[in-house]
RORO-562180 format. One line per 10 residues: number of its first residue (from 1); for each residue x, y, z of N, C-alpha, C. Coordinates in steps of 0.05 Angstrom, whole numbers, padded with zeros to 5 digits. Example, Ala and Ser with C-alpha at 12.3 -4.5 7.8 and 13.67 -1.06 7.14 Angstrom:
% RORO-562180
1> 00264:-00114:00156:00246:-00090:00156:00264:-00066:00156 | 00257:-00045:00142:00273:-00021:00143:00258:00001:00157
% end
This chain:
% RORO-562180
1> 01224:-02138:-04926:01241:-02133:-04950:01269:-02145:-04945 | 01278:-02161:-04963:01304:-02173:-04961:01326:-02154:-04970 | 01349:-02153:-04956:01370:-02134:-04964:01396:-02150:-04967 | 01412:-02143:-04987:01439:-02153:-04989:01457:-02130:-05000 | 01483:-02130:-04992:01501:-02108:-04999:01509:-02110:-05028 | 01503:-02090:-05044:01510:-02091:-05073:01538:-02083:-05079 | 01554:-02075:-05059:01581:-02065:-05065:01599:-02087:-05076 | 01617:-02079:-05094:01636:-02098:-05106:01662:-02096:-05091 | 01676:-02118:-05089:01702:-02119:-05077:01724:-02111:-05097 | 01746:-02101:-05086:01770:-02095:-05102:01764:-02077:-05126
11> 01751:-02054:-05120:01744:-02037:-05143:01765:-02015:-05147 | 01786:-02015:-05131:01806:-01994:-05134:01819:-01994:-05161 | 01822:-02017:-05174:01835:-02019:-05199:01818:-02009:-05223 | 01792:-02004:-05218:01774:-01998:-05240:01777:-01968:-05247 | 01779:-01962:-05273:01781:-01935:-05282:01764:-01932:-05307 | 01755:-01908:-05313:01741:-01902:-05338:01717:-01921:-05343 | 01719:-01935:-05365:01696:-01953:-05373:01692:-01974:-05351 | 01714:-01983:-05339:01712:-02004:-05318:01694:-01994:-05296 | 01698:-01968:-05288:01683:-01957:-05266:01653:-01955:-05273 | 01648:-01947:-05298:01620:-01945:-05307:01606:-01972:-05307
21> 01621:-01992:-05318:01610:-02019:-05319:01605:-02030:-05290 | 01624:-02023:-05273:01620:-02032:-05245:01596:-02019:-05232 | 01591:-01993:-05238:01568:-01980:-05226:01542:-01992:-05236 | 01542:-01998:-05262:01517:-02011:-05273:01512:-02038:-05260 | 01534:-02053:-05258:01531:-02080:-05245:01521:-02077:-05217 | 01532:-02057:-05202:01523:-02053:-05175:01493:-02047:-05173 | 01484:-02030:-05192:01455:-02024:-05192:01438:-02048:-05198 | 01447:-02065:-05217:01432:-02089:-05223:01431:-02108:-05199 | 01453:-02111:-05185:01454:-02128:-05161:01435:-02117:-05140 | 01435:-02091:-05137:01417:-02079:-05117:01388:-02084:-05124
31> 01381:-02082:-05149:01354:-02086:-05158:01345:-02115:-05152 | 01364:-02134:-05155:01357:-02162:-05150:01356:-02168:-05120 | 01372:-02153:-05104:01373:-02159:-05076:01350:-02147:-05060 | 01339:-02124:-05070:01316:-02112:-05056:01291:-02124:-05069 | 01278:-02144:-05056:01256:-02158:-05068:01230:-02148:-05056 | 01212:-02135:-05070:01187:-02126:-05059:01171:-02150:-05048 | 01156:-02145:-05027:01141:-02166:-05014:01120:-02178:-05033 | 01111:-02163:-05052:01090:-02173:-05070:01100:-02197:-05086 | 01126:-02199:-05091:01137:-02221:-05106:01137:-02247:-05090 | 01135:-02244:-05063:01134:-02267:-05045:01106:-02277:-05041
41> 01086:-02265:-05053:01058:-02272:-05049:01053:-02300:-05061 | 01032:-02313:-05050:01025:-02340:-05059:01016:-02340:-05088 | 01026:-02358:-05103:01018:-02360:-05132:01005:-02387:-05139 | 01005:-02407:-05120:00994:-02433:-05125:00974:-02439:-05104 | 00950:-02449:-05112:00930:-02458:-05093:00930:-02488:-05093 | 00934:-02500:-05069:00937:-02529:-05066:00913:-02541:-05053 | 00900:-02559:-05066:00877:-02574:-05055:00886:-02602:-05047 | 00882:-02609:-05022:00892:-02634:-05011:00871:-02655:-05006 | 00879:-02680:-05004:00861:-02702:-04999:00877:-02725:-04988 | 00866:-02738:-04967:00876:-02764:-04958:00864:-02785:-04976
51> 00881:-02802:-04988:00871:-02820:-05008:00887:-02846:-05009 | 00873:-02868:-05013:00886:-02894:-05019:00882:-02900:-05049 | 00871:-02881:-05064:00868:-02884:-05093:00873:-02856:-05105 | 00899:-02847:-05106:00906:-02820:-05115:00896:-02814:-05143 | 00898:-02833:-05161:00890:-02827:-05189:00861:-02820:-05190 | 00844:-02836:-05177:00815:-02831:-05178:00808:-02804:-05164 | 00821:-02798:-05142:00815:-02773:-05128:00826:-02749:-05144 | 00848:-02752:-05157:00859:-02730:-05173:00838:-02722:-05195 | 00827:-02742:-05208:00807:-02737:-05229:00782:-02724:-05218 | 00776:-02728:-05192:00752:-02716:-05180:00757:-02688:-05171
61> 00782:-02682:-05162:00788:-02656:-05151:00798:-02635:-05171 | 00813:-02644:-05191:00826:-02625:-05209:00806:-02607:-05224 | 00783:-02617:-05233:00764:-02599:-05246:00755:-02576:-05229 | 00752:-02580:-05203:00744:-02558:-05185:00767:-02537:-05183 | 00791:-02546:-05182:00814:-02527:-05182:00814:-02511:-05208 | 00810:-02525:-05230:00810:-02512:-05256:00788:-02491:-05258 | 00766:-02495:-05244:00745:-02475:-05243:00751:-02452:-05225 | 00764:-02457:-05202:00769:-02436:-05182:00792:-02419:-05189 | 00815:-02431:-05197:00840:-02416:-05200:00837:-02391:-05219 | 00825:-02393:-05243:00824:-02369:-05260:00809:-02346:-05247
71> 00792:-02351:-05228:00777:-02330:-05214:00793:-02318:-05192 | 00818:-02327:-05188:00836:-02315:-05168:00860:-02302:-05180 | 00860:-02299:-05206:00884:-02288:-05220:00891:-02260:-05210 | 00871:-02244:-05203:00877:-02217:-05194:00890:-02217:-05166 | 00889:-02240:-05152:00901:-02242:-05126:00929:-02255:-05128 | 00938:-02260:-05152:00964:-02271:-05156:00965:-02301:-05160 | 00942:-02315:-05158:00941:-02344:-05161:00943:-02351:-05190 | 00963:-02366:-05198:00968:-02373:-05226:00964:-02402:-05232 | 00964:-02419:-05211:00964:-02448:-05215:00949:-02462:-05193 | 00937:-02485:-05199:00925:-02502:-05179:00938:-02529:-05179
81> 00942:-02540:-05155:00954:-02566:-05153:00939:-02583:-05133 | 00939:-02610:-05138:00927:-02629:-05119:00950:-02643:-05105 | 00948:-02645:-05079:00969:-02659:-05063:00955:-02680:-05047 | 00963:-02705:-05051:00951:-02728:-05037:00968:-02736:-05013 | 00955:-02743:-04992:00968:-02754:-04968:00960:-02783:-04965 | 00978:-02800:-04956:00972:-02828:-04953:00955:-02834:-04928 | 00955:-02816:-04908:00939:-02819:-04885:00936:-02792:-04871 | 00920:-02792:-04849:00914:-02767:-04835:00939:-02755:-04823 | 00957:-02771:-04813:00982:-02760:-04801:00998:-02744:-04822 | 01000:-02754:-04846:01015:-02740:-04867:01000:-02714:-04874
91> 00974:-02714:-04875:00959:-02690:-04882:00962:-02669:-04860 | 00962:-02678:-04835:00967:-02659:-04812:00994:-02646:-04816 | 01015:-02661:-04824:01041:-02650:-04829:01040:-02630:-04852 | 01026:-02636:-04874:01024:-02618:-04896:01011:-02591:-04887 | 00990:-02593:-04872:00976:-02569:-04863:00993:-02552:-04845 | 01008:-02565:-04827:01025:-02550:-04809:01047:-02535:-04824 | 01057:-02548:-04846:01078:-02535:-04862:01068:-02515:-04882 | 01041:-02513:-04885:01030:-02495:-04905:01031:-02506:-04933 | 01034:-02533:-04936:01036:-02545:-04962:01008:-02549:-04975 | 00988:-02549:-04959:00960:-02552:-04969:00944:-02528:-04959
101> 00928:-02517:-04978:00912:-02493:-04971:00883:-02500:-04965 | 00873:-02521:-04977:00844:-02526:-04978:00839:-02556:-04978 | 00820:-02565:-04962:00813:-02594:-04961:00783:-02597:-04962 | 00773:-02617:-04975:00746:-02626:-04972:00746:-02653:-04957 | 00729:-02655:-04937:00729:-02680:-04921:00702:-02685:-04908 | 00699:-02710:-04899:00676:-02716:-04882:00680:-02702:-04855 | 00659:-02698:-04841:00660:-02680:-04818:00677:-02691:-04795 | 00676:-02717:-04790:00693:-02729:-04769:00722:-02726:-04774 | 00731:-02733:-04799:00759:-02730:-04806:00767:-02700:-04805 | 00749:-02682:-04814:00756:-02654:-04814:00762:-02644:-04786
111> 00747:-02653:-04766:00751:-02645:-04738:00779:-02652:-04729 | 00790:-02674:-04738:00817:-02682:-04731:00837:-02662:-04742 | 00833:-02651:-04766:00851:-02632:-04777:00848:-02605:-04763 | 00824:-02599:-04753:00820:-02574:-04738:00837:-02576:-04712 | 00835:-02598:-04698:00848:-02601:-04672:00878:-02605:-04674 | 00887:-02620:-04693:00915:-02627:-04695:00932:-02609:-04712 | 00919:-02594:-04730:00935:-02578:-04749:00926:-02549:-04751 | 00905:-02541:-04735:00897:-02514:-04736:00881:-02506:-04761 | 00871:-02526:-04776:00854:-02520:-04799:00827:-02508:-04789 | 00813:-02495:-04807:00787:-02483:-04800:00766:-02492:-04820
121> 00743:-02500:-04809:00720:-02506:-04826:00707:-02480:-04835 | 00703:-02478:-04861:00692:-02452:-04872:00665:-02456:-04885 | 00659:-02479:-04896:00633:-02483:-04910:00624:-02512:-04906 | 00599:-02517:-04910:00589:-02545:-04911:00582:-02551:-04939 | 00581:-02577:-04946:00577:-02586:-04973:00552:-02604:-04975 | 00536:-02600:-04996:00513:-02617:-05000:00520:-02637:-05022 | 00517:-02663:-05015:00523:-02684:-05034:00500:-02704:-05033 | 00492:-02713:-05057:00470:-02731:-05058:00444:-02720:-05047 | 00440:-02694:-05049:00416:-02680:-05039:00416:-02675:-05009 | 00439:-02680:-04996:00439:-02679:-04966:00462:-02662:-04956
131> 00456:-02644:-04937:00476:-02632:-04921:00483:-02649:-04896 | 00463:-02665:-04887:00467:-02682:-04864:00457:-02710:-04870 | 00469:-02730:-04857:00459:-02757:-04858:00466:-02771:-04832 | 00463:-02797:-04831:00468:-02812:-04806:00479:-02839:-04813 | 00488:-02853:-04792:00499:-02880:-04795:00477:-02901:-04790 | 00479:-02923:-04805:00461:-02946:-04800:00477:-02971:-04795 | 00469:-02987:-04776:00480:-03014:-04771:00461:-03034:-04784 | 00472:-03053:-04798:00455:-03073:-04811:00468:-03101:-04808 | 00450:-03121:-04810:00459:-03149:-04809:00441:-03166:-04827 | 00447:-03191:-04830:00430:-03208:-04846:00403:-03212:-04831
141> 00382:-03214:-04845:00356:-03220:-04833:00358:-03248:-04820 | 00345:-03251:-04798:00345:-03276:-04783:00372:-03284:-04772 | 00390:-03264:-04769:00417:-03269:-04758:00417:-03271:-04728 | 00395:-03262:-04716:00393:-03261:-04687:00404:-03235:-04676 | 00413:-03217:-04693:00422:-03191:-04684:00400:-03170:-04689 | 00388:-03162:-04667:00366:-03143:-04668:00372:-03116:-04655 | 00394:-03115:-04640:00401:-03090:-04627:00431:-03090:-04621 | 00442:-03068:-04612:00470:-03066:-04605:00478:-03086:-04583 | 00459:-03092:-04565:00465:-03111:-04543:00472:-03138:-04553 | 00465:-03145:-04578:00471:-03171:-04589:00498:-03173:-04601
151> 00514:-03152:-04600:00540:-03152:-04615:00564:-03162:-04599 | 00561:-03167:-04573:00583:-03177:-04558:00594:-03203:-04569 | 00620:-03205:-04574:00631:-03229:-04585:00628:-03231:-04615 | 00616:-03211:-04628:00612:-03211:-04657:00634:-03194:-04671 | 00635:-03198:-04697:00653:-03182:-04714:00636:-03163:-04731 | 00645:-03138:-04733:00631:-03118:-04749:00650:-03107:-04770 | 00639:-03101:-04793:00654:-03089:-04815:00651:-03059:-04815 | 00673:-03044:-04817:00673:-03015:-04820:00688:-03008:-04845 | 00687:-02983:-04854:00698:-02977:-04881:00728:-02971:-04880 | 00736:-02949:-04868:00764:-02943:-04865:00768:-02922:-04843
161> 00792:-02918:-04833:00796:-02902:-04810:00791:-02872:-04813 | 00785:-02863:-04838:00779:-02835:-04842:00749:-02830:-04846 | 00733:-02851:-04845:00704:-02849:-04850:00689:-02839:-04825 | 00672:-02820:-04829:00655:-02811:-04807:00632:-02830:-04802 | 00617:-02835:-04824:00593:-02852:-04822:00599:-02881:-04818 | 00622:-02890:-04827:00628:-02919:-04826:00653:-02925:-04809 | 00660:-02907:-04791:00680:-02912:-04770:00675:-02896:-04745 | 00680:-02869:-04746:00679:-02853:-04722:00652:-02855:-04708 | 00630:-02851:-04722:00604:-02852:-04709:00596:-02879:-04699 | 00598:-02900:-04716:00592:-02927:-04705:00609:-02935:-04682
171> 00635:-02930:-04683:00653:-02937:-04661:00645:-02922:-04636 | 00638:-02896:-04638:00630:-02881:-04614:00604:-02892:-04602 | 00586:-02900:-04620:00560:-02911:-04610:00565:-02937:-04594 | 00583:-02954:-04605:00589:-02979:-04591:00601:-02974:-04564 | 00620:-02955:-04563:00633:-02948:-04537:00612:-02936:-04517 | 00594:-02919:-04527:00574:-02908:-04510:00554:-02929:-04500 | 00552:-02951:-04514:00535:-02973:-04506:00549:-02992:-04486 | 00573:-02986:-04479:00588:-03002:-04460:00602:-03026:-04473 | 00605:-03026:-04500:00618:-03048:-04514:00647:-03040:-04519 | 00665:-03058:-04514:00694:-03054:-04519:00700:-03064:-04547
181> 00719:-03050:-04560:00725:-03056:-04588:00753:-03066:-04591 | 00757:-03085:-04610:00784:-03096:-04615:00787:-03098:-04645 | 00809:-03087:-04656:00813:-03089:-04685:00822:-03117:-04691 | 00814:-03127:-04715:00820:-03154:-04724:00838:-03153:-04748 | 00855:-03173:-04751:00872:-03174:-04775:00857:-03185:-04799 | 00834:-03197:-04794:00818:-03209:-04815:00789:-03208:-04806 | 00770:-03205:-04825:00741:-03206:-04817:00733:-03233:-04806 | 00749:-03254:-04813:00742:-03281:-04804:00750:-03286:-04775 | 00766:-03268:-04764:00776:-03272:-04736:00752:-03268:-04717 | 00752:-03283:-04696:00730:-03281:-04676:00741:-03267:-04651
191> 00727:-03246:-04641:00737:-03232:-04617:00728:-03247:-04592 | 00740:-03240:-04569:00731:-03251:-04543:00702:-03242:-04538 | 00687:-03256:-04521:00658:-03250:-04517:00653:-03222:-04508 | 00672:-03210:-04493:00667:-03183:-04482:00675:-03161:-04501 | 00683:-03168:-04525:00691:-03148:-04545:00674:-03150:-04570 | 00674:-03128:-04585:00664:-03127:-04612:00688:-03125:-04630 | 00693:-03145:-04647:00716:-03143:-04665:00708:-03126:-04689 | 00728:-03112:-04701:00722:-03097:-04725:00745:-03099:-04744 | 00738:-03098:-04770:00758:-03098:-04792:00749:-03079:-04813 | 00768:-03067:-04828:00762:-03047:-04848:00759:-03061:-04876
201> 00736:-03055:-04888:00730:-03068:-04914:00738:-03050:-04938 | 00744:-03024:-04933:00754:-03005:-04953:00732:-02993:-04971 | 00709:-03007:-04974:00688:-02996:-04992:00661:-03005:-04982 | 00640:-02990:-04990:00613:-02997:-04982:00604:-03024:-04994 | 00612:-03029:-05019:00605:-03054:-05032:00617:-03078:-05017 | 00642:-03075:-05008:00654:-03097:-04993:00639:-03102:-04967 | 00630:-03081:-04954:00615:-03084:-04929:00590:-03101:-04933 | 00575:-03095:-04954:00551:-03110:-04960:00558:-03140:-04966 | 00579:-03144:-04982:00587:-03171:-04988:00596:-03186:-04963 | 00611:-03173:-04946:00621:-03186:-04921:00597:-03196:-04904
211> 00577:-03179:-04902:00554:-03187:-04885:00538:-03209:-04899 | 00533:-03207:-04925:00518:-03227:-04939:00531:-03255:-04938 | 00558:-03255:-04940:00572:-03280:-04941:00579:-03291:-04913 | 00572:-03275:-04893:00577:-03284:-04866:00606:-03281:-04856 | 00622:-03264:-04871:00649:-03259:-04862:00649:-03243:-04836 | 00629:-03225:-04834:00625:-03210:-04809:00595:-03213:-04801 | 00589:-03207:-04776:00561:-03210:-04767:00544:-03186:-04774 | 00557:-03162:-04776:00542:-03138:-04781:00562:-03117:-04793 | 00551:-03095:-04802:00568:-03074:-04813:00553:-03047:-04808 | 00568:-03025:-04814:00556:-02999:-04811:00566:-02981:-04833
221> 00548:-02965:-04845:00556:-02944:-04863:00535:-02922:-04863 | 00534:-02905:-04883:00516:-02882:-04882:00488:-02889:-04891 | 00469:-02873:-04882:00441:-02876:-04891:00439:-02872:-04921 | 00456:-02855:-04932:00456:-02851:-04961:00465:-02876:-04975 | 00485:-02890:-04965:00493:-02916:-04976:00471:-02936:-04975 | 00456:-02936:-04953:00434:-02955:-04949:00412:-02950:-04970 | 00406:-02924:-04974:00385:-02917:-04993:00394:-02924:-05022 | 00419:-02920:-05028:00429:-02927:-05054:00429:-02957:-05059 | 00434:-02973:-05038:00433:-03002:-05040:00405:-03011:-05045 | 00386:-02999:-05031:00358:-03007:-05036:00348:-03000:-05064
231> 00358:-02977:-05074:00349:-02969:-05101:00364:-02984:-05123 | 00389:-02989:-05119:00405:-03001:-05140:00407:-03031:-05139 | 00404:-03044:-05116:00405:-03073:-05113:00384:-03082:-05093 | 00359:-03080:-05100:00338:-03087:-05081:00338:-03116:-05072 | 00348:-03134:-05089:00349:-03162:-05080:00369:-03166:-05058 | 00392:-03152:-05060:00412:-03153:-05039:00401:-03140:-05013 | 00389:-03117:-05016:00379:-03103:-04993:00358:-03119:-04978 | 00342:-03135:-04993:00321:-03151:-04981:00331:-03172:-04962 | 00357:-03179:-04965:00369:-03200:-04948:00379:-03188:-04922 | 00379:-03161:-04920:00391:-03148:-04897:00371:-03132:-04882
241> 00377:-03125:-04857:00359:-03109:-04840:00375:-03090:-04823 | 00365:-03065:-04821:00378:-03045:-04804:00368:-03049:-04776 | 00387:-03050:-04756:00379:-03054:-04729:00386:-03031:-04710 | 00400:-03011:-04721:00405:-02987:-04705:00413:-02964:-04723 | 00405:-02939:-04715:00411:-02915:-04731:00421:-02894:-04712 | 00440:-02877:-04721:00451:-02856:-04705:00435:-02830:-04709 | 00443:-02809:-04695:00432:-02782:-04699:00444:-02771:-04725 | 00433:-02749:-04735:00443:-02736:-04759:00470:-02721:-04752 | 00487:-02719:-04772:00511:-02703:-04770:00518:-02693:-04798 | 00535:-02672:-04799:00542:-02660:-04826:00554:-02680:-04845
251> 00546:-02679:-04870:00555:-02697:-04891:00584:-02692:-04898 | 00591:-02667:-04904:00619:-02661:-04912:00623:-02631:-04908 | 00648:-02623:-04905:00655:-02595:-04901:00680:-02588:-04917 | 00684:-02562:-04921:00708:-02551:-04934:00725:-02537:-04912 | 00751:-02543:-04913:00769:-02531:-04893:00791:-02515:-04907 | 00803:-02496:-04893:00827:-02482:-04902:00848:-02484:-04880 | 00873:-02482:-04888:00894:-02483:-04868:00895:-02458:-04852 | 00906:-02459:-04828:00911:-02436:-04812:00933:-02419:-04826 | 00930:-02393:-04827:00950:-02376:-04839:00946:-02371:-04869 | 00925:-02382:-04881:00919:-02377:-04909:00913:-02347:-04911
261> 00923:-02334:-04932:00918:-02306:-04937:00888:-02300:-04936 | 00880:-02279:-04921:00852:-02273:-04917:00837:-02267:-04943 | 00851:-02254:-04962:00838:-02248:-04987:00833:-02273:-05004 | 00852:-02292:-05003:00849:-02317:-05018:00826:-02333:-05005 | 00825:-02334:-04978:00804:-02349:-04965:00776:-02337:-04972 | 00774:-02310:-04970:00749:-02297:-04976:00740:-02302:-05005 | 00759:-02301:-05024:00752:-02306:-05052:00743:-02335:-05056 | 00757:-02354:-05043:00750:-02382:-05045:00721:-02386:-05036 | 00715:-02375:-05013:00687:-02377:-05002:00667:-02365:-05022 | 00674:-02342:-05033:00656:-02329:-05051:00651:-02346:-05076
271> 00672:-02357:-05087:00670:-02374:-05111:00653:-02399:-05106 | 00659:-02413:-05084:00645:-02437:-05078:00615:-02433:-05071 | 00609:-02411:-05057:00582:-02406:-05050:00564:-02400:-05074 | 00577:-02389:-05095:00562:-02381:-05119:00562:-02403:-05141 | 00578:-02424:-05137:00583:-02444:-05158:00558:-02458:-05167 | 00539:-02464:-05150:00515:-02479:-05157:00498:-02463:-05177 | 00501:-02437:-05178:00485:-02420:-05196:00499:-02415:-05222 | 00523:-02425:-05226:00539:-02421:-05250:00539:-02446:-05267 | 00526:-02445:-05291:00526:-02468:-05308:00554:-02479:-05315 | 00574:-02461:-05316:00601:-02470:-05323:00613:-02486:-05300
281> 00602:-02485:-05276:00613:-02499:-05253:00602:-02527:-05250 | 00581:-02534:-05265:00567:-02559:-05260:00584:-02584:-05265 | 00600:-02586:-05286:00617:-02609:-05289:00637:-02612:-05266 | 00648:-02590:-05257:00668:-02591:-05235:00654:-02599:-05209 | 00630:-02589:-05204:00616:-02597:-05180:00609:-02627:-05180 | 00600:-02637:-05203:00594:-02665:-05205:00618:-02683:-05200 | 00641:-02675:-05212:00665:-02690:-05208:00675:-02689:-05179 | 00669:-02667:-05166:00678:-02661:-05139:00662:-02677:-05119 | 00664:-02704:-05121:00651:-02723:-05103:00621:-02719:-05102 | 00610:-02712:-05126:00581:-02708:-05130:00570:-02686:-05112
291> 00585:-02665:-05110:00576:-02642:-05094:00555:-02626:-05110 | 00534:-02617:-05097:00514:-02601:-05111:00516:-02572:-05105 | 00524:-02565:-05080:00527:-02537:-05073:00542:-02535:-05047 | 00551:-02511:-05041:00564:-02504:-05015:00547:-02484:-05001 | 00548:-02484:-04974:00532:-02466:-04959:00547:-02458:-04934 | 00538:-02436:-04921:00549:-02428:-04896:00544:-02449:-04874 | 00562:-02450:-04855:00558:-02468:-04832:00539:-02454:-04812 | 00514:-02463:-04810:00495:-02450:-04793:00498:-02459:-04764 | 00482:-02447:-04746:00484:-02453:-04717:00479:-02482:-04711 | 00459:-02494:-04725:00452:-02522:-04720:00475:-02540:-04728
301> 00488:-02533:-04750:00511:-02550:-04759:00534:-02548:-04739 | 00539:-02523:-04729:00561:-02521:-04709:00555:-02537:-04684 | 00529:-02539:-04676:00522:-02555:-04653:00527:-02585:-04659 | 00519:-02594:-04683:00524:-02622:-04691:00554:-02628:-04691 | 00570:-02609:-04701:00599:-02613:-04702:00611:-02615:-04674 | 00600:-02599:-04656:00610:-02600:-04628:00604:-02627:-04615 | 00581:-02638:-04620:00574:-02664:-04610:00592:-02686:-04623 | 00596:-02683:-04649:00612:-02702:-04663:00641:-02701:-04654 | 00651:-02677:-04647:00678:-02674:-04638:00683:-02691:-04613 | 00664:-02691:-04594:00667:-02707:-04570:00668:-02737:-04576
311> 00653:-02745:-04595:00653:-02773:-04603:00679:-02781:-04616 | 00689:-02764:-04633:00715:-02770:-04647:00737:-02771:-04626 | 00737:-02753:-04607:00757:-02753:-04586:00757:-02779:-04570 | 00733:-02789:-04564:00731:-02813:-04549:00741:-02837:-04565 | 00734:-02838:-04590:00744:-02860:-04607:00774:-02860:-04607 | 00786:-02837:-04611:00815:-02835:-04613:00828:-02843:-04586 | 00815:-02835:-04564:00827:-02840:-04538:00825:-02869:-04530 | 00803:-02882:-04537:00798:-02909:-04527:00803:-02932:-04546 | 00806:-02925:-04572:00810:-02947:-04591:00837:-02944:-04605 | 00844:-02920:-04614:00867:-02916:-04631:00893:-02914:-04614
% end
């Protein structure tokens, strides 16, 4: 409870009506200075995202906030906001300052926020029919690349530094195979024979184009992306071949910041776990990166996350 002295200075001159007015003023000041803790309670729920396309991500995230916030009115939540970060470092800062309450992320990126900012994974997300998927490495057919051993001196395309399936996992696999990695300023750059060069293409479509046009020798992204390529562009997929696949790992997770009010966290979990059964939630779920439902993090998922954490740590230690 905050306290400030309501007494007025130089009141000796006050008489009659002046003294009455002064007493009333003193009472008003006291009422303003003694602020009950309830008025300091959180009133805004902030959903964060690392994004290089803030407008697109805002349109995907805001409907979910609009669905969740009215169901927290009895807890004092009156408004929902989306806060974008330009990179992981800025998001870590937001989490540490308490500026972001809730994040949805791929599992590898989420583990970075757990370790660096004290965030906590609370749920897993099913997207595209999957709670888990894996990474695939692909190259042009007849390229001479049939295994990871053929990648020395080659250039590989990855998606972006926050991607689990198209950066953290492929990079960890290459390191585990004894291959050294070197970032390139351009996909056309050629690395030394003892290295695998890599460049970020920013999107799955660019990765496919880079491989097809020979800008890079190979690329990696998720098994879900590979299946969508085969279904949506079979002629393109027919020119390519997968030469290595990773183990399964969690597709996406929901996190909350450390220090979030326990009642707000519990209500958020409750709302998200029930959303798939609520017809009113379906538009928000679809907008929310094509999420179908949320579920508890089971023992198998925690084991997968523990294995993934070691891979992410190695990538950060040896490459970044």
